[in-house]
Every structure is written in C-alpha cells, then in structure tokens.
N, CA, C and O atoms as a CHARMM CRD file, in Angstrom:
* protein
*
  376
    1    1 MET  N     -1.31700  10.86400  -9.29400 PROA 1      0.00000
    2    1 MET  CA    -0.08000  11.50500  -9.37400 PROA 1      0.00000
    3    1 MET  C      0.73600  10.96000  -8.22800 PROA 1      0.00000
    4    1 MET  O      1.91400  10.64800  -8.40200 PROA 1      0.00000
    5    2 SER  N      0.17600  10.84600  -7.13800 PROA 2      0.00000
    6    2 SER  CA     0.81200  10.54000  -5.76200 PROA 2      0.00000
    7    2 SER  C      1.43400   8.89500  -6.12800 PROA 2      0.00000
    8    2 SER  O      2.45200   8.47500  -5.57800 PROA 2      0.00000
    9    3 ASP  N      0.78100   8.22100  -6.95600 PROA 3      0.00000
   10    3 ASP  CA     1.18200   6.92400  -7.11000 PROA 3      0.00000
   11    3 ASP  C      2.46600   7.01100  -7.79500 PROA 3      0.00000
   12    3 ASP  O      3.40700   6.30000  -7.44300 PROA 3      0.00000
   13    4 VAL  N      2.55200   7.81900  -8.72500 PROA 4      0.00000
   14    4 VAL  CA     3.83300   8.01400  -9.62700 PROA 4      0.00000
   15    4 VAL  C      4.87000   8.47700  -8.76000 PROA 4      0.00000
   16    4 VAL  O      5.99200   8.01500  -8.96800 PROA 4      0.00000
   17    5 PHE  N      4.71300   9.33600  -7.78600 PROA 5      0.00000
   18    5 PHE  CA     5.87400   9.66900  -6.96200 PROA 5      0.00000
   19    5 PHE  C      6.36300   8.56400  -6.02200 PROA 5      0.00000
   20    5 PHE  O      7.53000   8.24800  -5.79500 PROA 5      0.00000
   21    6 GLN  N      5.21700   8.03000  -5.50900 PROA 6      0.00000
   22    6 GLN  CA     5.63300   6.80300  -4.70900 PROA 6      0.00000
   23    6 GLN  C      6.41400   5.82500  -5.28600 PROA 6      0.00000
   24    6 GLN  O      7.34400   5.31100  -4.66400 PROA 6      0.00000
   25    7 ALA  N      6.03400   5.41900  -6.78200 PROA 7      0.00000
   26    7 ALA  CA     6.61600   4.51200  -7.51800 PROA 7      0.00000
   27    7 ALA  C      8.10500   5.01500  -7.74200 PROA 7      0.00000
   28    7 ALA  O      9.00400   4.17600  -7.67500 PROA 7      0.00000
   29    8 LEU  N      8.41600   6.36200  -8.00900 PROA 8      0.00000
   30    8 LEU  CA     9.67800   6.92500  -8.27500 PROA 8      0.00000
   31    8 LEU  C     10.61000   7.00800  -6.97000 PROA 8      0.00000
   32    8 LEU  O     11.80800   7.28000  -7.05300 PROA 8      0.00000
   33    9 SER  N      9.96300   6.75200  -5.77500 PROA 9      0.00000
   34    9 SER  CA    10.86600   6.95700  -4.57700 PROA 9      0.00000
   35    9 SER  C     11.82200   5.86600  -4.39100 PROA 9      0.00000
   36    9 SER  O     12.75500   6.02100  -3.60300 PROA 9      0.00000
   37   10 SER  N     11.68000   4.81400  -5.02200 PROA 10     0.00000
   38   10 SER  CA    12.60800   3.62600  -4.98700 PROA 10     0.00000
   39   10 SER  C     13.79800   3.74200  -6.06100 PROA 10     0.00000
   40   10 SER  O     13.62100   4.13300  -7.21400 PROA 10     0.00000
   41   11 PRO  N     14.85800   3.40600  -5.60100 PROA 11     0.00000
   42   11 PRO  CA    16.20000   3.41800  -6.46700 PROA 11     0.00000
   43   11 PRO  C     16.04900   2.25400  -7.49000 PROA 11     0.00000
   44   11 PRO  O     16.38000   2.28700  -8.67500 PROA 11     0.00000
   45   12 VAL  N     15.52700   1.29700  -6.86100 PROA 12     0.00000
   46   12 VAL  CA    15.40100  -0.01900  -7.76000 PROA 12     0.00000
   47   12 VAL  C     14.36500   0.26700  -8.87100 PROA 12     0.00000
   48   12 VAL  O     14.64100  -0.13100 -10.00300 PROA 12     0.00000
   49   13 ARG  N     13.15400   0.94200  -8.65100 PROA 13     0.00000
   50   13 ARG  CA    12.15500   1.26300  -9.63200 PROA 13     0.00000
   51   13 ARG  C     12.73100   2.15600 -10.62100 PROA 13     0.00000
   52   13 ARG  O     12.49500   2.06000 -11.82600 PROA 13     0.00000
   53   14 ARG  N     13.52000   3.06000 -10.07500 PROA 14     0.00000
   54   14 ARG  CA    14.06900   4.20300 -11.22800 PROA 14     0.00000
   55   14 ARG  C     15.13300   3.39000 -12.04400 PROA 14     0.00000
   56   14 ARG  O     15.28900   3.74800 -13.21100 PROA 14     0.00000
   57   15 GLU  N     15.79200   2.47200 -11.63900 PROA 15     0.00000
   58   15 GLU  CA    16.64700   1.56400 -12.49200 PROA 15     0.00000
   59   15 GLU  C     15.84300   0.90400 -13.42100 PROA 15     0.00000
   60   15 GLU  O     16.09900   0.96600 -14.62300 PROA 15     0.00000
   61   16 ILE  N     14.87700   0.26600 -12.97200 PROA 16     0.00000
   62   16 ILE  CA    14.03000  -0.54800 -13.84200 PROA 16     0.00000
   63   16 ILE  C     13.32300   0.42400 -15.03100 PROA 16     0.00000
   64   16 ILE  O     13.11000  -0.04500 -16.14900 PROA 16     0.00000
   65   17 LEU  N     13.04400   1.56000 -14.75300 PROA 17     0.00000
   66   17 LEU  CA    12.42200   2.50600 -15.67000 PROA 17     0.00000
   67   17 LEU  C     13.72600   3.03600 -16.66500 PROA 17     0.00000
   68   17 LEU  O     13.54200   3.19700 -17.87200 PROA 17     0.00000
   69   18 ALA  N     14.85800   3.24900 -16.12000 PROA 18     0.00000
   70   18 ALA  CA    16.00100   3.50300 -17.07800 PROA 18     0.00000
   71   18 ALA  C     16.32400   2.41100 -17.99400 PROA 18     0.00000
   72   18 ALA  O     16.59100   2.65400 -19.17000 PROA 18     0.00000
   73   19 LEU  N     16.31500   1.16100 -17.50100 PROA 19     0.00000
   74   19 LEU  CA    16.43600   0.01600 -18.35300 PROA 19     0.00000
   75   19 LEU  C     15.36700   0.01900 -19.55800 PROA 19     0.00000
   76   19 LEU  O     15.66600  -0.16500 -20.73800 PROA 19     0.00000
   77   20 LEU  N     14.11900   0.24900 -19.08400 PROA 20     0.00000
   78   20 LEU  CA    12.94500   0.26300 -20.11800 PROA 20     0.00000
   79   20 LEU  C     13.05100   1.29600 -21.08900 PROA 20     0.00000
   80   20 LEU  O     12.58600   1.18300 -22.22400 PROA 20     0.00000
   81   21 LYS  N     13.68000   2.34600 -20.65100 PROA 21     0.00000
   82   21 LYS  CA    13.74400   3.69600 -21.70300 PROA 21     0.00000
   83   21 LYS  C     14.48500   3.14900 -22.78600 PROA 21     0.00000
   84   21 LYS  O     14.20700   3.43700 -23.95000 PROA 21     0.00000
   85   22 GLU  N     15.49700   2.30500 -22.45100 PROA 22     0.00000
   86   22 GLU  CA    16.31000   1.86300 -23.83600 PROA 22     0.00000
   87   22 GLU  C     15.51400   0.93300 -24.54700 PROA 22     0.00000
   88   22 GLU  O     15.45900   1.08600 -25.76700 PROA 22     0.00000
   89   23 LYS  N     14.88200  -0.00600 -24.02700 PROA 23     0.00000
   90   23 LYS  CA    14.15200  -1.07500 -24.67100 PROA 23     0.00000
   91   23 LYS  C     13.13000  -1.76300 -23.97500 PROA 23     0.00000
   92   23 LYS  O     13.13300  -1.68100 -22.74700 PROA 23     0.00000
   93   24 ASP  N     12.21800  -2.45700 -24.57100 PROA 24     0.00000
   94   24 ASP  CA    11.42500  -3.30300 -23.87300 PROA 24     0.00000
   95   24 ASP  C     12.08800  -4.48000 -23.29300 PROA 24     0.00000
   96   24 ASP  O     13.04700  -4.95400 -23.90000 PROA 24     0.00000
   97   25 MET  N     11.70000  -5.00000 -22.20900 PROA 25     0.00000
   98   25 MET  CA    12.48900  -6.22000 -21.62900 PROA 25     0.00000
   99   25 MET  C     11.40100  -7.21800 -20.86800 PROA 25     0.00000
  100   25 MET  O     10.30400  -6.83700 -20.45900 PROA 25     0.00000
  101   26 SER  N     11.81400  -8.29300 -20.78000 PROA 26     0.00000
  102   26 SER  CA    11.05700  -9.43400 -20.15600 PROA 26     0.00000
  103   26 SER  C     11.67000  -9.22000 -18.60300 PROA 26     0.00000
  104   26 SER  O     12.73000  -8.64300 -18.36300 PROA 26     0.00000
  105   27 ALA  N     10.78100  -9.80400 -17.61700 PROA 27     0.00000
  106   27 ALA  CA    11.22500  -9.86000 -16.22800 PROA 27     0.00000
  107   27 ALA  C     12.47400 -10.56300 -16.23100 PROA 27     0.00000
  108   27 ALA  O     13.28600 -10.12100 -15.41800 PROA 27     0.00000
  109   28 GLY  N     12.81700 -11.45100 -16.86200 PROA 28     0.00000
  110   28 GLY  CA    14.12500 -12.13700 -16.67400 PROA 28     0.00000
  111   28 GLY  C     15.22600 -11.39500 -17.12300 PROA 28     0.00000
  112   28 GLY  O     16.24600 -11.46400 -16.43700 PROA 28     0.00000
  113   29 GLU  N     15.23300 -10.65700 -18.19300 PROA 29     0.00000
  114   29 GLU  CA    16.07200  -9.79400 -18.72100 PROA 29     0.00000
  115   29 GLU  C     16.29700  -8.60000 -17.68500 PROA 29     0.00000
  116   29 GLU  O     17.43600  -8.15200 -17.55000 PROA 29     0.00000
  117   30 ILE  N     15.33000  -8.12600 -17.01900 PROA 30     0.00000
  118   30 ILE  CA    15.55800  -7.07200 -16.16400 PROA 30     0.00000
  119   30 ILE  C     16.30700  -7.59300 -14.84600 PROA 30     0.00000
  120   30 ILE  O     17.24200  -6.99800 -14.31000 PROA 30     0.00000
  121   31 SER  N     15.77200  -8.74300 -14.43100 PROA 31     0.00000
  122   31 SER  CA    16.52400  -9.51800 -13.20400 PROA 31     0.00000
  123   31 SER  C     17.94700  -9.64200 -13.46300 PROA 31     0.00000
  124   31 SER  O     18.72800  -9.50100 -12.52200 PROA 31     0.00000
  125   32 GLU  N     18.40200  -9.90500 -14.70800 PROA 32     0.00000
  126   32 GLU  CA    19.69300 -10.24400 -14.95400 PROA 32     0.00000
  127   32 GLU  C     20.63600  -8.87000 -14.83400 PROA 32     0.00000
  128   32 GLU  O     21.85300  -8.94500 -14.67100 PROA 32     0.00000
  129   33 GLN  N     19.96900  -7.70000 -14.92800 PROA 33     0.00000
  130   33 GLN  CA    20.46400  -6.38800 -14.77700 PROA 33     0.00000
  131   33 GLN  C     20.66900  -5.78700 -13.35300 PROA 33     0.00000
  132   33 GLN  O     21.61100  -5.08400 -12.98500 PROA 33     0.00000
  133   34 ILE  N     19.61300  -6.19900 -12.63900 PROA 34     0.00000
  134   34 ILE  CA    19.39400  -5.69000 -11.32900 PROA 34     0.00000
  135   34 ILE  C     19.71000  -6.70500 -10.25700 PROA 34     0.00000
  136   34 ILE  O     19.21000  -7.81500 -10.44200 PROA 34     0.00000
  137   35 ASP  N     20.40300  -6.54900  -9.23400 PROA 35     0.00000
  138   35 ASP  CA    20.79200  -7.40100  -8.09600 PROA 35     0.00000
  139   35 ASP  C     19.71100  -7.36900  -7.10800 PROA 35     0.00000
  140   35 ASP  O     19.89100  -6.78900  -6.03700 PROA 35     0.00000
  141   36 VAL  N     18.63800  -7.92800  -7.37500 PROA 36     0.00000
  142   36 VAL  CA    17.47500  -7.95400  -6.35700 PROA 36     0.00000
  143   36 VAL  C     16.71700  -9.34100  -6.55700 PROA 36     0.00000
  144   36 VAL  O     16.56200  -9.82300  -7.67900 PROA 36     0.00000
  145   37 ALA  N     16.26200  -9.94100  -5.40700 PROA 37     0.00000
  146   37 ALA  CA    15.65200 -11.16400  -5.55600 PROA 37     0.00000
  147   37 ALA  C     14.38400 -11.04200  -6.55300 PROA 37     0.00000
  148   37 ALA  O     13.75200  -9.99400  -6.68300 PROA 37     0.00000
  149   38 LYS  N     14.07700 -12.29900  -7.27400 PROA 38     0.00000
  150   38 LYS  CA    12.88200 -12.04500  -8.15800 PROA 38     0.00000
  151   38 LYS  C     11.59400 -11.81600  -7.38900 PROA 38     0.00000
  152   38 LYS  O     10.74000 -11.05200  -7.84000 PROA 38     0.00000
  153   39 SER  N     11.44400 -12.41300  -6.31900 PROA 39     0.00000
  154   39 SER  CA    10.10000 -11.91600  -5.52900 PROA 39     0.00000
  155   39 SER  C     10.00500 -10.49900  -5.34700 PROA 39     0.00000
  156   39 SER  O      8.98400  -9.87200  -5.62700 PROA 39     0.00000
  157   40 THR  N     11.18800  -9.90800  -4.82100 PROA 40     0.00000
  158   40 THR  CA    11.26000  -8.42300  -4.66500 PROA 40     0.00000
  159   40 THR  C     10.90700  -7.63700  -5.83200 PROA 40     0.00000
  160   40 THR  O     10.13300  -6.68000  -5.79400 PROA 40     0.00000
  161   41 LEU  N     11.54700  -8.10600  -6.96100 PROA 41     0.00000
  162   41 LEU  CA    11.22500  -7.48900  -8.17400 PROA 41     0.00000
  163   41 LEU  C      9.98400  -7.42300  -8.68300 PROA 41     0.00000
  164   41 LEU  O      9.59800  -6.48700  -9.38400 PROA 41     0.00000
  165   42 SER  N      9.18200  -8.56400  -8.31000 PROA 42     0.00000
  166   42 SER  CA     7.73800  -8.77300  -8.73400 PROA 42     0.00000
  167   42 SER  C      7.01800  -7.62000  -7.95500 PROA 42     0.00000
  168   42 SER  O      6.06700  -7.06400  -8.50600 PROA 42     0.00000
  169   43 GLY  N      7.38600  -7.25700  -6.79500 PROA 43     0.00000
  170   43 GLY  CA     6.64500  -6.23200  -5.98900 PROA 43     0.00000
  171   43 GLY  C      6.86800  -5.01200  -6.72900 PROA 43     0.00000
  172   43 GLY  O      5.89700  -4.34900  -7.09600 PROA 43     0.00000
  173   44 HSD  N      8.18700  -4.60700  -7.01500 PROA 44     0.00000
  174   44 HSD  CA     8.48300  -3.52700  -7.80900 PROA 44     0.00000
  175   44 HSD  C      7.65000  -3.23100  -9.07100 PROA 44     0.00000
  176   44 HSD  O      7.18500  -2.13000  -9.36600 PROA 44     0.00000
  177   45 PHE  N      7.52900  -4.37200  -9.77200 PROA 45     0.00000
  178   45 PHE  CA     6.76600  -4.29800 -11.11700 PROA 45     0.00000
  179   45 PHE  C      5.34800  -4.11400 -10.66700 PROA 45     0.00000
  180   45 PHE  O      4.63000  -3.38900 -11.35500 PROA 45     0.00000
  181   46 ASN  N      4.88000  -4.66100  -9.64000 PROA 46     0.00000
  182   46 ASN  CA     3.30900  -4.26300  -9.37600 PROA 46     0.00000
  183   46 ASN  C      3.14600  -2.82200  -8.91600 PROA 46     0.00000
  184   46 ASN  O      2.07300  -2.26100  -9.13300 PROA 46     0.00000
  185   47 VAL  N      4.11000  -2.19800  -8.31100 PROA 47     0.00000
  186   47 VAL  CA     4.06300  -0.76300  -8.09500 PROA 47     0.00000
  187   47 VAL  C      4.10000   0.18600  -9.25500 PROA 47     0.00000
  188   47 VAL  O      3.42800   1.20800  -9.40000 PROA 47     0.00000
  189   48 LEU  N      5.04900  -0.35600 -10.09900 PROA 48     0.00000
  190   48 LEU  CA     5.14000   0.59600 -11.38100 PROA 48     0.00000
  191   48 LEU  C      3.85500   0.42500 -12.22900 PROA 48     0.00000
  192   48 LEU  O      3.37400   1.36700 -12.85900 PROA 48     0.00000
  193   49 LYS  N      3.31600  -0.83100 -12.21800 PROA 49     0.00000
  194   49 LYS  CA     2.10600  -1.07200 -13.07800 PROA 49     0.00000
  195   49 LYS  C      0.84100  -0.25600 -12.47100 PROA 49     0.00000
  196   49 LYS  O      0.01000   0.27900 -13.20500 PROA 49     0.00000
  197   50 SER  N      0.78500  -0.21800 -11.11500 PROA 50     0.00000
  198   50 SER  CA    -0.11900   0.48700 -10.32100 PROA 50     0.00000
  199   50 SER  C     -0.13900   1.97900 -10.58600 PROA 50     0.00000
  200   50 SER  O     -1.20100   2.59600 -10.50600 PROA 50     0.00000
  201   51 ALA  N      1.04800   2.60400 -10.91200 PROA 51     0.00000
  202   51 ALA  CA     1.33800   3.96900 -11.13700 PROA 51     0.00000
  203   51 ALA  C      1.30300   4.16400 -12.53500 PROA 51     0.00000
  204   51 ALA  O      1.49000   5.29900 -12.97500 PROA 51     0.00000
  205   52 ASP  N      1.05900   3.08400 -13.39900 PROA 52     0.00000
  206   52 ASP  CA     0.77400   3.18600 -15.11000 PROA 52     0.00000
  207   52 ASP  C      2.15200   3.70300 -15.64000 PROA 52     0.00000
  208   52 ASP  O      2.18600   4.31000 -16.70900 PROA 52     0.00000
  209   53 LEU  N      3.32900   3.46700 -14.89000 PROA 53     0.00000
  210   53 LEU  CA     4.61800   3.83000 -15.48500 PROA 53     0.00000
  211   53 LEU  C      4.93200   2.85000 -16.43400 PROA 53     0.00000
  212   53 LEU  O      5.68100   3.15200 -17.36200 PROA 53     0.00000
  213   54 VAL  N      4.40900   1.57400 -16.32800 PROA 54     0.00000
  214   54 VAL  CA     4.89400   0.41100 -17.17400 PROA 54     0.00000
  215   54 VAL  C      3.56600  -0.28200 -17.55900 PROA 54     0.00000
  216   54 VAL  O      2.57700  -0.28000 -16.82700 PROA 54     0.00000
  217   55 PHE  N      3.63800  -0.96200 -18.94900 PROA 55     0.00000
  218   55 PHE  CA     2.60500  -1.77800 -19.13300 PROA 55     0.00000
  219   55 PHE  C      3.26100  -3.24800 -19.70900 PROA 55     0.00000
  220   55 PHE  O      4.41500  -3.35700 -20.12300 PROA 55     0.00000
  221   56 THR  N      2.35500  -4.24600 -19.64800 PROA 56     0.00000
  222   56 THR  CA     2.97300  -5.34900 -20.07000 PROA 56     0.00000
  223   56 THR  C      2.19100  -5.98500 -21.10200 PROA 56     0.00000
  224   56 THR  O      1.00000  -5.70500 -21.23600 PROA 56     0.00000
  225   57 VAL  N      2.87600  -6.96100 -21.96300 PROA 57     0.00000
  226   57 VAL  CA     2.37000  -7.87300 -22.97100 PROA 57     0.00000
  227   57 VAL  C      2.80200  -9.13300 -22.53200 PROA 57     0.00000
  228   57 VAL  O      3.98900  -9.29300 -22.24700 PROA 57     0.00000
  229   58 LYS  N      1.87600 -10.17800 -22.42700 PROA 58     0.00000
  230   58 LYS  CA     2.14600 -11.47800 -22.22600 PROA 58     0.00000
  231   58 LYS  C      1.93600 -12.33300 -23.38000 PROA 58     0.00000
  232   58 LYS  O      0.90100 -12.30900 -24.04500 PROA 58     0.00000
  233   59 GLN  N      3.05700 -13.18500 -23.63900 PROA 59     0.00000
  234   59 GLN  CA     3.20400 -14.02000 -24.82000 PROA 59     0.00000
  235   59 GLN  C      3.61600 -15.33700 -24.38600 PROA 59     0.00000
  236   59 GLN  O      4.81500 -15.54500 -24.20100 PROA 59     0.00000
  237   60 GLY  N      2.77700 -16.23100 -24.20500 PROA 60     0.00000
  238   60 GLY  CA     2.99500 -17.52400 -23.56400 PROA 60     0.00000
  239   60 GLY  C      3.20600 -17.38000 -22.27300 PROA 60     0.00000
  240   60 GLY  O      2.34600 -16.79300 -21.61500 PROA 60     0.00000
  241   61 THR  N      4.43200 -17.90000 -21.61200 PROA 61     0.00000
  242   61 THR  CA     4.77000 -17.68400 -20.39400 PROA 61     0.00000
  243   61 THR  C      5.71100 -16.33800 -19.99400 PROA 61     0.00000
  244   61 THR  O      6.00500 -16.03400 -18.83800 PROA 61     0.00000
  245   62 THR  N      6.07000 -15.68400 -21.07000 PROA 62     0.00000
  246   62 THR  CA     6.90100 -14.41900 -20.95300 PROA 62     0.00000
  247   62 THR  C      5.91400 -13.23400 -20.97100 PROA 62     0.00000
  248   62 THR  O      4.94400 -13.08300 -21.71300 PROA 62     0.00000
  249   63 ILE  N      6.42500 -12.32800 -19.87500 PROA 63     0.00000
  250   63 ILE  CA     5.87100 -11.07000 -19.88600 PROA 63     0.00000
  251   63 ILE  C      7.05700 -10.01700 -20.15100 PROA 63     0.00000
  252   63 ILE  O      8.19200 -10.04000 -19.67600 PROA 63     0.00000
  253   64 THR  N      6.48700  -9.09000 -21.03800 PROA 64     0.00000
  254   64 THR  CA     7.51200  -8.29000 -21.54100 PROA 64     0.00000
  255   64 THR  C      6.80400  -6.87100 -20.91000 PROA 64     0.00000
  256   64 THR  O      5.59900  -6.63400 -21.00100 PROA 64     0.00000
  257   65 TYR  N      7.82900  -5.95000 -20.23000 PROA 65     0.00000
  258   65 TYR  CA     7.46100  -4.79700 -19.70800 PROA 65     0.00000
  259   65 TYR  C      7.99000  -3.75000 -20.68800 PROA 65     0.00000
  260   65 TYR  O      9.03700  -3.89600 -21.31900 PROA 65     0.00000
  261   66 SER  N      7.14700  -2.62700 -20.77300 PROA 66     0.00000
  262   66 SER  CA     7.45600  -1.48800 -21.64300 PROA 66     0.00000
  263   66 SER  C      7.15600  -0.24000 -20.88000 PROA 66     0.00000
  264   66 SER  O      6.26400  -0.22200 -20.03200 PROA 66     0.00000
  265   67 LEU  N      7.93500   0.87300 -21.18800 PROA 67     0.00000
  266   67 LEU  CA     7.73400   2.06400 -20.28100 PROA 67     0.00000
  267   67 LEU  C      6.54300   2.79700 -21.04900 PROA 67     0.00000
  268   67 LEU  O      6.43200   2.89700 -22.27000 PROA 67     0.00000
  269   68 ASN  N      5.73800   3.25100 -20.14500 PROA 68     0.00000
  270   68 ASN  CA     4.47900   4.06000 -20.61100 PROA 68     0.00000
  271   68 ASN  C      5.01600   5.64500 -20.77400 PROA 68     0.00000
  272   68 ASN  O      4.97100   6.48300 -19.87400 PROA 68     0.00000
  273   69 THR  N      5.49500   5.84400 -22.03100 PROA 69     0.00000
  274   69 THR  CA     6.02200   7.25100 -22.19200 PROA 69     0.00000
  275   69 THR  C      4.86500   8.44100 -21.95100 PROA 69     0.00000
  276   69 THR  O      5.16300   9.57400 -21.57400 PROA 69     0.00000
  277   70 SER  N      3.62400   8.04000 -22.20400 PROA 70     0.00000
  278   70 SER  CA     2.60300   9.11400 -22.02000 PROA 70     0.00000
  279   70 SER  C      2.54100   9.55800 -20.59000 PROA 70     0.00000
  280   70 SER  O      2.51300  10.76900 -20.37100 PROA 70     0.00000
  281   71 VAL  N      2.51600   8.66900 -19.54400 PROA 71     0.00000
  282   71 VAL  CA     2.47600   9.02300 -18.22500 PROA 71     0.00000
  283   71 VAL  C      3.87000   9.88900 -17.87000 PROA 71     0.00000
  284   71 VAL  O      3.85300  10.97200 -17.28500 PROA 71     0.00000
  285   72 VAL  N      4.99400   9.25100 -18.30300 PROA 72     0.00000
  286   72 VAL  CA     6.18800   9.93700 -17.98100 PROA 72     0.00000
  287   72 VAL  C      6.20300  11.34400 -18.58500 PROA 72     0.00000
  288   72 VAL  O      6.62300  12.28500 -17.91200 PROA 72     0.00000
  289   73 GLU  N      5.76300  11.51200 -19.81400 PROA 73     0.00000
  290   73 GLU  CA     5.76100  12.85700 -20.37500 PROA 73     0.00000
  291   73 GLU  C      4.71300  13.76300 -19.59000 PROA 73     0.00000
  292   73 GLU  O      4.98000  14.94300 -19.36500 PROA 73     0.00000
  293   74 ASP  N      3.42700  13.14500 -19.14800 PROA 74     0.00000
  294   74 ASP  CA     2.74100  13.94600 -18.31000 PROA 74     0.00000
  295   74 ASP  C      3.40800  14.45400 -17.12100 PROA 74     0.00000
  296   74 ASP  O      3.36800  15.64600 -16.81800 PROA 74     0.00000
  297   75 LEU  N      4.07400  13.49100 -16.38100 PROA 75     0.00000
  298   75 LEU  CA     4.67300  13.79100 -15.23000 PROA 75     0.00000
  299   75 LEU  C      5.76200  14.90400 -15.50100 PROA 75     0.00000
  300   75 LEU  O      5.96000  15.75600 -14.63500 PROA 75     0.00000
  301   76 MET  N      6.37200  14.91200 -16.52100 PROA 76     0.00000
  302   76 MET  CA     7.54900  15.90000 -16.74800 PROA 76     0.00000
  303   76 MET  C      6.92600  17.21900 -17.02400 PROA 76     0.00000
  304   76 MET  O      7.45300  18.23000 -16.55900 PROA 76     0.00000
  305   77 SER  N      5.85800  17.29200 -17.73500 PROA 77     0.00000
  306   77 SER  CA     5.11200  18.48400 -17.90100 PROA 77     0.00000
  307   77 SER  C      4.61000  19.08000 -16.66500 PROA 77     0.00000
  308   77 SER  O      4.71200  20.29400 -16.48700 PROA 77     0.00000
  309   78 GLY  N      4.06800  18.30100 -15.79000 PROA 78     0.00000
  310   78 GLY  CA     3.53900  18.73500 -14.64400 PROA 78     0.00000
  311   78 GLY  C      4.61900  19.29800 -13.69800 PROA 78     0.00000
  312   78 GLY  O      4.41200  20.27300 -12.97600 PROA 78     0.00000
  313   79 LEU  N      5.78600  18.62400 -13.74800 PROA 79     0.00000
  314   79 LEU  CA     6.84500  19.22900 -12.88100 PROA 79     0.00000
  315   79 LEU  C      7.39900  20.56500 -13.41300 PROA 79     0.00000
  316   79 LEU  O      7.69400  21.51600 -12.69000 PROA 79     0.00000
  317   80 PHE  N      7.50600  20.53700 -14.73600 PROA 80     0.00000
  318   80 PHE  CA     7.81900  21.89600 -15.36800 PROA 80     0.00000
  319   80 PHE  C      6.80900  22.96300 -14.89000 PROA 80     0.00000
  320   80 PHE  O      7.25000  23.98600 -14.36600 PROA 80     0.00000
  321   81 ASN  N      5.49500  22.78500 -15.03900 PROA 81     0.00000
  322   81 ASN  CA     4.55100  23.66900 -14.85500 PROA 81     0.00000
  323   81 ASN  C      4.47400  24.12800 -13.32100 PROA 81     0.00000
  324   81 ASN  O      4.08600  25.25000 -12.99600 PROA 81     0.00000
  325   82 LEU  N      4.87700  23.15900 -12.42600 PROA 82     0.00000
  326   82 LEU  CA     4.96100  23.39200 -10.92900 PROA 82     0.00000
  327   82 LEU  C      5.99300  24.39900 -10.71000 PROA 82     0.00000
  328   82 LEU  O      5.82600  25.26600  -9.85300 PROA 82     0.00000
  329   83 PHE  N      7.12200  24.34400 -11.47500 PROA 83     0.00000
  330   83 PHE  CA     8.24700  25.32600 -11.19400 PROA 83     0.00000
  331   83 PHE  C      8.11400  26.46500 -11.95700 PROA 83     0.00000
  332   83 PHE  O      8.95900  27.35300 -11.84600 PROA 83     0.00000
  333   84 GLY  N      7.08800  26.59000 -12.79200 PROA 84     0.00000
  334   84 GLY  CA     7.15100  27.87300 -13.67400 PROA 84     0.00000
  335   84 GLY  C      7.95800  27.85600 -14.83000 PROA 84     0.00000
  336   84 GLY  O      8.05600  28.91600 -15.44900 PROA 84     0.00000
  337   85 LYS  N      8.64000  26.71900 -15.29900 PROA 85     0.00000
  338   85 LYS  CA     9.42200  26.69100 -16.35600 PROA 85     0.00000
  339   85 LYS  C      8.83300  25.65400 -17.49100 PROA 85     0.00000
  340   85 LYS  O      8.22700  24.59800 -17.30400 PROA 85     0.00000
  341   86 GLN  N      9.18000  26.25300 -18.65400 PROA 86     0.00000
  342   86 GLN  CA     8.63000  25.46300 -19.88900 PROA 86     0.00000
  343   86 GLN  C     10.15800  24.77700 -20.37600 PROA 86     0.00000
  344   86 GLN  O     11.24800  25.34300 -20.29400 PROA 86     0.00000
  345   87 PRO  N      9.91800  23.54200 -20.84600 PROA 87     0.00000
  346   87 PRO  CA    11.03500  22.79700 -21.37900 PROA 87     0.00000
  347   87 PRO  C     11.44600  23.45300 -22.68400 PROA 87     0.00000
  348   87 PRO  O     10.59500  23.93200 -23.43400 PROA 87     0.00000
  349   88 GLN  N     12.71100  23.48000 -22.95700 PROA 88     0.00000
  350   88 GLN  CA    13.37500  24.00700 -24.12700 PROA 88     0.00000
  351   88 GLN  C     13.23700  22.95700 -25.22400 PROA 88     0.00000
  352   88 GLN  O     13.34500  21.76200 -24.94900 PROA 88     0.00000
  353   89 SER  N     12.98900  23.40400 -26.52100 PROA 89     0.00000
  354   89 SER  CA    13.03700  22.29900 -27.53500 PROA 89     0.00000
  355   89 SER  C     14.58400  22.25600 -28.17200 PROA 89     0.00000
  356   89 SER  O     15.38500  23.16000 -27.93700 PROA 89     0.00000
  357   90 ASP  N     14.81500  21.43300 -28.76600 PROA 90     0.00000
  358   90 ASP  CA    16.38400  21.41200 -29.26300 PROA 90     0.00000
  359   90 ASP  C     16.62500  22.46000 -30.15300 PROA 90     0.00000
  360   90 ASP  O     17.80700  22.77400 -30.29400 PROA 90     0.00000
  361   91 LYS  N     15.71000  23.13000 -30.84300 PROA 91     0.00000
  362   91 LYS  CA    15.88400  24.17400 -31.70500 PROA 91     0.00000
  363   91 LYS  C     16.20400  25.52000 -30.94200 PROA 91     0.00000
  364   91 LYS  O     16.94800  26.39900 -31.37800 PROA 91     0.00000
  365   92 GLU  N     15.49900  25.55000 -29.67900 PROA 92     0.00000
  366   92 GLU  CA    15.90500  26.88400 -28.98300 PROA 92     0.00000
  367   92 GLU  C     17.32400  26.86000 -28.26500 PROA 92     0.00000
  368   92 GLU  O     17.96200  27.85900 -27.93500 PROA 92     0.00000
  369   93 SER  N     17.68700  25.57200 -28.09200 PROA 93     0.00000
  370   93 SER  CA    19.02300  25.49100 -27.26700 PROA 93     0.00000
  371   93 SER  C     20.06000  25.66500 -28.33500 PROA 93     0.00000
  372   93 SER  O     21.20600  25.77700 -27.90000 PROA 93     0.00000
  373   94 LEU  N     19.90800  25.71500 -29.70900 PROA 94     0.00000
  374   94 LEU  CA    20.93300  25.71800 -30.53600 PROA 94     0.00000
  375   94 LEU  C     21.40700  27.35100 -30.67600 PROA 94     0.00000
  376   94 LEU  O     22.35600  27.65800 -31.39600 PROA 94     0.00000
C-alpha cells in the first residue's frame, strides 16, 4: 500500500491517472497532454506500474497504458475503512 501512496504523491502521476480514467492511452498520447519530458514521463510510468496502478499492453512498438481499477477500488475502500465511513451508493443519496 505504501507504493500506492508514494505513486499518488506526484501531481504528474495523478494527472496521468486522471487521463487514464477517461480511456486507455499510449505513452505518446499521454505525453501530448502533459508538459513533461518523455524521459521523465517514463520514470512516472515505472512508478505507477510498480504500484500496480496501471498495466500495459504492447502491440508492435506501441505501449498502451490502462488504469488498474481493482487497485484503485481497493485503495478507496481502505481509505473509507480507515476513516470509519462507508461510501454511499447512488440509491442512498437520492
């Protein structure tokens, strides 16, 4: 879990995750959205992969990054449990 918190400590990595929340993207597509050198971006990808927040699929020379939603869900559940609150479902908030 500490790997996840370390990965989330960077605004650049949080921005990458926000982009991947919308859709799977290649490294090139992500680099077009974020003003960071490609070599620096590669380091951010490695941290996110080490924390299992993203996974990759390689097709030819293209690597596509996807958000690992199961890890994100586990993180959110752990945070809610830590603070003693349960997330409300959409039905409960109506």
